[in-house]
C-alpha positions, 0 to 999 in steps of 0.5 A, a space after each residue: 697133492 696133484 698139480 690141479 689141487 696145487 693150482 686150486 690152492 694157489 687161487 684159494 687166497 683172496 681170489 676176488 681181489 686178484 680178479 679185481 686187480 687183474 681186470 682193473 690193470 687190463 682195463 686201464 691198459 685198454 683205456 690208455 692204448 685203445 684197441 679197435 672194437 673188431 680186434 678186441 671182439 676177436 681177442 675176447 672170443 679167443 679168451 672165452 674159448 681158452 677159459 672154457 678149455 682150461 676149465 674142462 682140463 682143470 688148468 685153473 690158473 690159465 682159466 683164471 687169468 683168461 677169465 679175468 682178461 676177458 672180463 676186462 675186455 667185455 667191460 671196455 667194450 661196454 664202457 666205450 659203447 656207452 661213453 659220451 663223446 662231446 665236441 670240444 665245446 661248452 655251449 651247443 644247444 638243440 631244440 627238441 621234442 622229448 618223450 621218455 621215462 624218469 629213471 632217477 630223482 637226484 634231488 627235490 626241494 621246494 624250488 627245484 627237481 633234478 632227475 635223469 630221464 631216458 627216452 626218444 629225442 626228435 629234432 632237425 639237428 639231432 634227428 631221432 635218437 635215444 638218449 639220457 638227459 639230466 633235467 632241472 625242473 623249476 617248480 611252480 609250487 611245492 605240490 609239483 613233483 615227479 616220481 621215478 617211473 613216470 613217463 613225460 613228454 615235453 619240448 626241451 632245449 638241450 645242451 652239452 655239459 660244461 667242461 671243467 676249467 677252474 680248479 673250483 669247477 664242478 666236473 659236470 662232464 664226468 658227473 654226467 658220464 657216470 649216469 651215461 647222460 648225453 645232454 642237460 636241460 632245464 625248464 619250468 614244471 608248467 612247460 611239461 606237456 604231459 606226465 603219466 603215472 608211475 608203476 606200482 613198485 615206484 609208487 610204493 617206494 615214493 609213498 614210503 619215503 613220503 611217510 618217513 618225511 612226514 614223520 620227520 617234519 612232525 617231530 623235528 622242530 629245526 629246519 637244519 635238523 630235519 634236513 640232516 636227518 632226511 639226508 641220514 635216512 633217505 639220502 636226500 640232501 636237497 634241504 641242507 643249507 649251503 652253510 652247513 654243507 660248507 662247514 661239514 666239508 671244511 671239517 672233513 665230515 661231509 660224508 656224514 651227510 650222505 647215505 654212506 657205508 656207515 649209515 647202511 652198517 648201522 641200519 643193517 645191524 638194527 634190521 638184523 636184531 629186529 629180525 631176531 624172532 625168525 629162527 630159520 637162518 635162511 629165511 632170515 637172510 631172505 627177509 633181511 635182503 628184501 628189506 635192505 634192498 627195498 630201503 636202498 631202492 627207496 633212497 635212490 640206490 646211491 653207489 655207497 649204499 649199494 656197495 655197503 648193503 651188498 657187503 652186508 648181505 654177503 657177510 650174512 650169507 657166509 655167516 650162514 654157511 659157517 665159514 670165515 669171511 675175508 673182508 677184503 675178498 668180499 669187498 673186491 667181489 662186490 666192487 667187481 660185480 658193481 663195475 660189471 653191471 655198470 662200468 660207468 659207475 667208476 666215474 661217479 664221485 660217490 663210488 670213488 670215495 666209498 671204494 677208496 675209503 673202505 679199501 684204505 681202512 682195510 689196508 691201513 687200519 691194522 698197521 696204524 692201530 698196532 703202531 699207535 697201541 705201542 704208545 701205551 701197552 697196558 691200555 683199557 677199553 676206553 684207550 683202545 676204543 679211542 685208538 681204534 677211532 683214530 686209526 679208522 678216521 686216519 685210514 679213511 681220510 688218507 684214502 679219500 683226501 686227494 679225491 675230495 681235494 680234486 672234486 671239491 677243492 678243499 683239504 680238511 687238516 683237522 678231519 681226524 679230530 672232527 670225525 672222532 667227535 662227529 661220527 659217534 654223535 651222528 651214529 647215535 643220532 641215526 640209531 635214536 631216529 630209527 628207533 623213534 620211527 618204529 615207535 611212532 605208531 605205537 606211542 608218539 610220546 615215547 618216540 618223541 623222546 628218541 627224536 629229541 635226543 637225536 636232534 640234540 646230538 645233531 645240534 652238538 655235532 653242528 656246534 663242534 664242527 663250527 668251532 673246528 671250522 673257525 680254528 686258524 689253518 683248519 683247512 686248505 682250499 684252492 689250487 693247492 688243496 690237491 697237491 697238498 693232499 697227495 703229499 700229506 697222504 703219501 708222506 703219512 704212509 711213507 712215515 708209517 712204515 718206518 721201522 726205526 727212529 733213523 729211518 723215520 728222521 730221514 723220511 721226514 726230511 725227504 717229505 719236507 723237501 718234496 713239499 717245499 718243491 711241489 708247492 712252489 708253482 705259479 699260475 697263468 695271469 690271464 684266463 678266458 673261459 666260456 661258461 654256458 650263456 656267458 663268457 668269463 675273462 680272469 686277469 691277475 697281477 701282483 696287486 689285484 684280480 679282475 673278473 669280467 662276466 659277459 652275457 652272450 645271450 639272455 638266460 631264461 633260468 639264471 643262476 650264479 656261477 658256483 665254480 667261479 664264486 669259489 675260485 674268486 672267494 679263495 683269492 687273497 688279493 682284492 677283486 674287481 668284478 665287471 658283469 652284465 646279465 643275470 648270471 654275472 649279476 647273481 655271482 657278483 652279488 654273492 661275492 659282495 659278501 667278501 669284503 675283498 670284492 669291489 663291484 663296478 657297473 659298466 654298460 655292455 659296450 664298455 665291457 665289450 671294448 675291454 674284452 676285445 683288448 684282453 682277447 687280443 692280449 691272449 692271442 699275442 
């Protein structure tokens, strides 16, 4: 065997995984130790030249390494060119004239449309620049609508996304960076100066999604069922109530309400069998890829759906070549391609959750399945299916728990049990719904049988989640959710790889000591935060929590502060809320549902006196 053949053989095992790891490590190093763009451009050119020469001389290891590092350099250059650098402020407004195109509809319901638009901004403060904006449009009626691809022209008031101050805050800046959004804005639909028509493909995608919505509206009687099935099929969670979202969140089944890899997998299998009449395997692959791509585009191309559909197409391609498919290698290749085409996707929460869940399942499932199977060696199909379900649920939970706790401040402790029940129920509900969709034009009566079964399974899932959510200590919320999730995940993996009882007992003792030390910390007593058009001052002592919400200027489109609401709701002590303005009043009204909250109405002068004294205290 020649040296070249040996080099080629050494790279034959999991080449995509190795490429992803090398690229990722180099990319992280560049983020931590930033290099001037000019220097990095010269280094990248040298690496590309090295890659070319090494390939020509069959030095594959050198070519592989130089290629991986050059990819990481190009990714970093692309990333920093798109990254948004906001000033260290939460509230800076610009009145502008905007002309551009609707790139993506994030959500749409009877009251509100949220979309990403891209185009020209013209103003005295910002001059003329090209930028992306995340816009919230309040509807006058249910008929008001926007479609991706439409061009709009309108005056806007722009501001930078809000920083994350409280553990319960949604990280608006990171969310907007994932879409390469520079500013956010809100206005009423009637204030749009002009809206043009969308292109042919966007119109067909919109018409297809509206057709599916019309079938769902006709066949599902309950609003909750219609909202959930729309989320499962179309990825639209706009109509799901906050109560249902909360229940699914604290039981660890919120991934079932999103268009995740599980749903794309089910749809891919159904589509594959639906195309069984096509005998030519390559023609079947082409039709399968087009149909699945159209569906993913119709749902708005969420990262989890894009990842899962790409893996499905690659699996089918390798199957056509009659070669063995390595899941980890295919997964790594898809993730790398997604990052190359859009480096900012790494900031998207759905991408992080999807990648972490799948990676964790690939790494931990087999080990966990073998360990649990030892309990009962002579096992039947049902026992092995149960062990497989437990292993998949546990593996995925370990991968995503810390990310979920960071972004949503909740750690479901009974997620294993809720997923064992909810996953098969929701999966079967989705299957019945899709079959019903295909049969609807043939026979509405037969289709209604499938839709009724689907609705029944959704209702059971909701009831089971409600029961689990009401179990004491079913979940951890608040500031300690993040550290608890890290400890539990690390501890479980640490204990999983124990080879004997003595090692298991020792590691269990270590876990308990680390847990006690890590959870024993305190927070600041006084906190001052700027929240858009109002200012928040939080004071905590041994007996009470005090919250002052002071409006600095009138907000034309007021809404309650969700992050503040979650933060105060999770407190054990009695809460006194002082507020002015619509934002503060809306938040206080929502908090009054909690019997620990006491609202005290003071005029603006009294609140300003209290504020000045607290600010003086903070300064000292």
